N, C-alpha and C positions, 0 to 999 in steps of 0.2 A: 382946830384949825386945819384947812385943806392944804395938803402938801403942794409945793410948786412943781409943775410939769414942764419939761421943755416943750416948745412948739412942735406939734407932730407934722411930719410932711404932708403936703396937700393931698396926695391920692393913695389911699390905702389899698393894697392888693386885694384881689377878690378871694372869697372863701364860700364854701358850700354849706357850712353849719357845723355845730358842735356834735359830732356823730361818733366819737370815740371815748370810751372810758377804760382806764386800766386799773385793775384792783389787786392789792396784795392779800392773799388769803392763806390761812393755816392748812385748811383741807381742800387741796386742789380738786380731788374727786368730787367731793360734796358741792363745791361751788360750780364745777362743770355740769353736774347733774341737774342742780336748779336751773341754770340758765338754759340747757338743752331741752331737758324733759318738761320743766314747768313753764318756761317763757318763749320756747319754741326757737331758740338759736341753734346754728349748726357749727360743728367744728370746721373751721377754714384751714388751720395749721396748728401742728404741735411740733415745734422745732426740737424739743428735748423734754425730759420728764418733768421740769420745772415750769413749764409755760404752756399755755394753750390759747389760741385765738379763735374768737367765735363771731359769727356775723348772722344779722337778721335784717332782711331788707337793706336800708341805707345805714343801719347801725353796725357798730363793731366794738366788741368787748374783749380786752385781753385780761386774762387771769395769770398772776404770777405767785408761784409758791413762796411763802416768807414764814418759815417756821416760828420766827421770833416776832411776828405781828402780834399787836395788842390792840384791844378795842373792837368794836364792831365794824367790819367791812372797811378796810383801809384803802382810800384813794391813792394810787400812784401818780396818775396824771390824767388830765383830760386832753382830747385831741380835736383840733379844728381842721377839718378836711379842705383840702384845695384841689381843684380839678387837673392841675398840671404839675409836673415835678419842678419846672421852672419857676412856679408860683411859690415855692418853698424858699428859693433864693430871693425872689423878690420881697417876701415878708422879712427875710434876714436883712436886706438893705433898709426896708421901711422901719423895722423895730430898731436897728442901730441908729438911724437918724432920729427917731423919736426918743432916744435915750433909754430904751429897755435894757435889761440884763439878759443876754444870751446865755442860757446855761449849757447848751450844746449846739454847735454850729451845724449846718446841714450835712447830712450824710446819707448815702444809699444803703438800705439795710439788705439782709440776706435774702428777704422775700421780694425784692425789688422796689419796696416802698422807699420814699425819700422824706426826711423830716428834720426838724430842728426843734429845740426846746427853749422856752422863754419862761424866766422866773416871774412868777406873779406875787401878789401880796399874801401874807400869812403862810408862806410855804407852798402855795399853790403852784403846780407846774403845768404848763399847756404846751403841748406838742402841736406844731403846725405840720401836717402831714399830707402827702400825696400817696394814695395807697391804690394802685391800678386794679387789683382784684377786687377790693371792697367797692370800687367804683364801677364794676362791671366791665373792666378792660383787661 
């Protein structure tokens, strides 16, 4: 049986695409080496010894050290990029009206990005994010 969904508002805010993935890894150095040396990503930002942010073209990968991680490559969240910071707030209004569960309300991060998190099915977390540097700004 398909679950009942509240009617979504008429106009969904714009998005640029699913261009961000965040992974929890036990061996941060090995994961960074894999993405940089083998897949051609570049280090964008290393805010502390537990995290590194990588870019390649329009894509963005965050690696977060998680010593207690189990299983192969654990997904922390996916990120849907938007062109403007105010689009994050528009998504919040739209998702609220559509009956979605907002896991984290919009905030501006240390690197100037602005985002929110919405809870998806089966524990999937999606970040709606405006990231000026990743968008060439």
